[in-house]
Structure formats: C-alpha cells, structure tokens
C-alpha positions in Angstrom: 5.0 4.5 1.4 1.9 3.0 2.7 2.0 -0.8 2.2 -0.8 -3.1 1.1 -0.4 -5.7 3.8 -2.4 -9.0 3.2 -4.6 -9.8 6.2 -3.3 -12.4 8.6 -4.5 -16.0 8.2 -7.6 -16.5 10.2 -9.7 -19.5 11.1 -12.3 -20.6 8.5 -14.3 -23.1 10.5 -17.0 -20.6 11.3 -17.7 -19.8 7.7 -20.5 -22.2 7.1 -20.4 -24.4 4.0 -17.3 -26.2 2.8 -17.3 -24.1 -0.4 -17.2 -20.9 1.6 -14.3 -22.3 3.7 -12.4 -23.3 0.6 -13.0 -19.8 -0.8 -11.6 -18.2 2.3 -8.5 -20.3 2.2 -8.0 -19.5 -1.5 -8.3 -15.8 -1.0 -6.1 -15.7 2.1 -3.3 -16.9 -0.3 -3.9 -14.1 -2.8 -1.2 -11.5 -3.2 -1.6 -8.4 -5.4 0.9 -8.3 -8.3 4.2 -6.8 -7.4 4.0 -4.4 -10.3 1.0 -2.8 -8.7 2.9 -2.0 -5.5 5.7 -0.4 -7.6 3.3 1.6 -9.6 1.5 2.8 -6.5 4.8 4.1 -5.1 5.3 6.2 -8.3 1.8 7.6 -8.0 2.1 8.5 -4.4 5.4 10.2 -4.9 3.8 12.1 -7.8 1.2 13.6 -5.5 3.8 15.8 -3.7 7.5 16.3 -3.8 7.8 15.3 -0.1 5.1 12.7 0.5 4.1 12.1 4.0 1.9 9.5 5.8 -0.7 12.1 6.3 -0.8 13.1 2.6 -1.0 9.5 1.5 -3.9 8.8 3.9 -5.7 11.8 2.6 -5.6 10.3 -0.9 -6.5 6.8 0.1 -9.9 5.1 0.2 -11.3 1.6 0.6 -14.4 -0.3 -0.4 -15.8 -3.5 0.9 -16.6 -6.3 -1.5 -19.0 -8.1 0.8 -19.7 -11.7 -0.4 -22.2 -14.2 0.9 -23.8 -17.4 -0.3 -27.3 -17.2 -2.0 -30.1 -19.7 -1.7 -28.6 -22.0 -4.3 -25.0 -21.7 -3.0 -24.1 -19.0 -5.5 -21.8 -16.2 -4.5 -23.4 -12.8 -4.2 -22.1 -9.3 -3.5 -23.7 -6.4 -1.6 -24.1 -3.1 -3.5 -25.7 0.3 -2.7 -27.1 3.2 -4.7 -25.7 6.5 -3.6 -28.1 9.1 -2.3 -29.2 11.8 -4.8 -28.3 14.4 -2.2 -24.6 13.6 -2.4 -22.3 16.1 -4.2 -20.4 13.5 -6.1 -21.8 10.6 -8.2 -25.4 11.0 -6.9 -27.6 8.0 -7.8 -24.6 5.8 -8.8 -24.3 2.2 -7.8 -21.3 1.7 -5.5 -19.6 -0.7 -3.0 -19.8 0.4 0.6 -16.7 2.5 1.3 -15.1 5.8 1.5 -11.9 7.8 2.4 -9.5 6.7 5.1 -9.6 8.5 8.4 -6.8 9.1 10.8 -8.3 6.7 13.4 -8.4 3.8 10.8 -5.7 1.3 11.4 -5.6 0.2 7.8 -7.8 -0.2 4.6 -9.7 -3.1 6.1 -10.7 -0.9 9.1 -11.8 1.9 6.7 -14.0 -0.5 4.6 -15.6 -2.0 7.7 -16.2 1.3 9.3 -17.8 2.7 6.2 -20.0 -0.4 5.7 -21.3 0.1 9.3 -21.9 3.8 8.8 -23.6 3.4 5.4 -25.7 0.2 5.7 -25.4 -0.9 9.3 -23.3 -4.0 8.6 -21.6 -5.0 11.9 -18.0 -5.8 11.4 -18.4 -8.9 13.7 -20.3 -10.5 10.8 -17.5 -10.0 8.3 -14.4 -12.0 7.9 -11.8 -10.1 5.9 -9.8 -12.5 3.7 -8.0 -10.5 1.1 -7.2 -7.1 -0.4 -7.0 -6.5 -4.2 -4.5 -4.3 -6.0 -5.3 -0.6 -5.8 -7.6 1.3 -8.2 -7.7 5.0 -9.1 -10.8 7.1 -8.9 -11.4 10.0 -11.3 -10.3 12.3 -8.5 -7.0 10.4 -8.2 -7.9 8.7 -4.9 -6.1 5.4 -4.4 -8.9 2.9 -3.7 -8.2 -0.4 -2.1 -10.9 -3.1 -2.5 -11.2 -5.3 0.6 -12.9 -8.7 0.3 -15.0 -9.8 3.2 -17.1 -12.9 3.6 -20.4 -13.1 5.6 -21.5 -16.6 6.5 -24.5 -15.6 8.5 -26.2 -13.2 6.1 -29.5 -13.8 7.9 -28.1 -11.9 10.9 -27.5 -8.8 8.8 -30.3 -6.3 9.3 -29.7 -3.4 6.9 -29.9 0.1 8.4 -29.4 2.7 5.7 -27.8 6.0 6.3 -30.2 7.9 4.0 -27.8 10.9 3.8 -25.4 8.6 1.8 -27.4 5.6 0.6 -31.0 5.3 -0.8 -31.0 1.6 -1.7 -29.2 -1.7 -1.0 -29.3 -4.8 -3.1 -27.2 -7.8 -4.0 -26.1 -9.4 -7.3 -24.5 -12.7 -8.3 -20.7 -12.1 -8.5 -20.4 -14.3 -11.5 -22.4 -11.9 -13.7 -19.2 -9.7 -14.0 -17.6 -12.4 -16.1 -20.5 -12.9 -18.5 -21.8 -11.2 -21.7 -25.4 -11.2 -20.5 -26.5 -7.7 -19.5 -23.0 -6.3 -20.3 -22.0 -3.6 -22.7 -19.2 -1.1 -23.0 -18.7 2.2 -24.7 -15.5 3.9 -25.9 -14.3 7.2 -24.5 -11.2 9.3 -24.6 -9.0 10.6 -21.7 -5.8 12.7 -22.2 -5.8 11.8 -25.9 -6.1 8.0 -25.3 -9.1 5.8 -26.0 -10.5 3.4 -23.4 -13.6 1.5 -22.6 -16.1 1.8 -19.7 -18.0 -1.3 -18.7 -21.7 -1.3 -17.9 -23.8 -4.0 -16.3 -27.6 -3.8 -16.1 -29.3 -5.6 -13.3 -33.0 -5.9 -12.5 -34.5 -7.2 -9.2 -37.5 -6.8 -7.0 -35.8 -3.7 -5.7 -35.7 -2.0 -9.1 -33.3 -1.6 -12.1 -29.7 -0.8 -11.5 -26.8 0.2 -13.7 -23.4 -0.9 -12.4 -20.6 0.9 -14.3 -17.3 2.7 -14.1 -15.0 2.1 -11.1 -17.4 -0.2 -9.4 -17.7 -2.4 -12.5 -13.9 -2.5 -12.9 -13.4 -3.6 -9.3 -16.1 -6.3 -9.5 -14.7 -7.6 -12.8 -11.3 -8.0 -11.1 -12.8 -9.5 -7.9 -14.8 -12.1 -10.0 -11.7 -12.9 -12.0 -9.6 -13.6 -8.9 -12.3 -15.5 -7.1 -13.4 -17.7 -10.0 -9.9 -17.9 -11.4 -10.9 -17.0 -14.9 -11.0 -14.0 -17.2 -14.3 -12.4 -18.4 -15.6 -13.5 -21.7 -16.0 -10.0 -23.0 -12.4 -9.0 -23.7 -12.3 -5.5 -25.2 -9.8 -4.3 -27.8 -9.0 -1.2 -25.7 -7.9 -0.9 -22.0 -10.5 0.1 -19.5 -10.2 3.4 -17.7 -8.4 1.9 -14.7 -5.7 0.3 -16.8 -5.2 3.4 -18.9 -5.2 5.7 -15.8 -2.5 3.7 -14.0 -0.3 3.5 -17.1 -0.4 7.3 -17.7 0.2 8.0 -14.1 3.1 5.7 -14.1 4.6 7.3 -17.2 4.1 10.8 -15.8 5.7 9.9 -12.5 8.7 8.3 -14.1 9.2 11.3 -16.4 9.0 13.7 -13.5 
C-alpha cells in the first residue's frame, strides 16, 4: 500500500510574518485521521485483486493548496480555471495538480511538478508543510491535497500553460467556512442522496464558480487551518463522504 507520509519538519524562519511561521508549525503537526488510511487500503485493494505499486500510482493524483498572505495579512489560495480545450472538466475551477508520474518521488513532488507545468510556480518558492487525507474523484482517482506556503508571493510570476489553464486567480481561504456566496444542491449517486457545494467568487479577473471536488478539498483545508467547522452544515453528506463510505462498504463485502 502506498503510504501518506507527513512531510519532515522543516525550518520556518524564512516564512516571513510570525503568523505564517505559526501556521507552518501548526500544519507540520497535522496528521490525517487513521480511519482514512484504513479506508484507502480497502479502496486500493478493490481496484485489482493483486494490487501493485504501479497500479496504485496510476490511480493516484495530487493537488497543491498554495497559500500566501494577502495585503491585510489574510490567507489566500491560488486557483486556476481549466482550459476549454481539455477533454475532462473544461472551464472548471481547480487547484493546480494532476496524476502521479513514475518519476515523482511522492505526492508532494507530483503537486509541485504540476504547479510548475500549469502556472509556472517554481518549487523553490513553496514550502510543503502538510498533506490532507485523500479524496476520490468521479473517475475513482485517489487525490492527495498537499498544502504549500509561499512567503514571497511577489516573486511568483505566473506563466500559464494555455493548453491546460486559461486563467489564474486567488481567493480568501476563509470564504470556504462562511455562508456568504455559498449554496449547495442535492443530487443522487447509486441510490443515495448527497450535497454538492458551490461557491461564487467575483474579482477583477472575472466571475468564478468553485464547486465539486475542489470545493470539498478547500472546505476541509480551511477547517484544518482555522480549526473550526463551516457554518453551513448540511443535513446530507457531501459527495466525497458518500463516495468513500460506499467504496469502503463494497470493498469489505468483496
């Protein structure tokens, strides 16, 4: 089984403000819930009767939750809008990321490589401080969110790969805990009802809709970083929670 290994403790002195340094230390102590690791093992073994490292890597992806401090000291996260020329999810808002390649040492390497390829973010500007528990895409990819901090955001000069990305923008991370500009709708999957979260954001770069997998990941990231739950608790599970539960049941039955 491929393990989710927390990144090693790294120095925080170069992270600028005291708030950013405290955040780095807080996140370096974060550990994904053990239940998630156990559920991941069931899912990976459900992919094939004889799972291999190659098979697991083929079904694994990573995204970079790239956080920096805004003008008022607020935490902001970098997002992209996928190119309309892409075969899957054209025009959707996403975090930089993609599928793991054989040359990638781990999920952090995948996330950093994809960020460089998509938006020109040099890995030397990013300090990886944590990995969240896995998420599942609609295509049953295991997606690992990697949290990276950028203290010198002024040194980042975006260079978009227009084959994959047609826009880059940033939003306040705290918005994913608030009711403002948030809504959800109810859907059904495999006979079970669930909710999909939607966040609307408007900036000088245009209007953006952040929803689905990206919204779920950012809700979780904001909850971990701010140490509080969102105020918009829904009476149904979101798609990620439902998907994990059903995969776990199916794997145990098999």
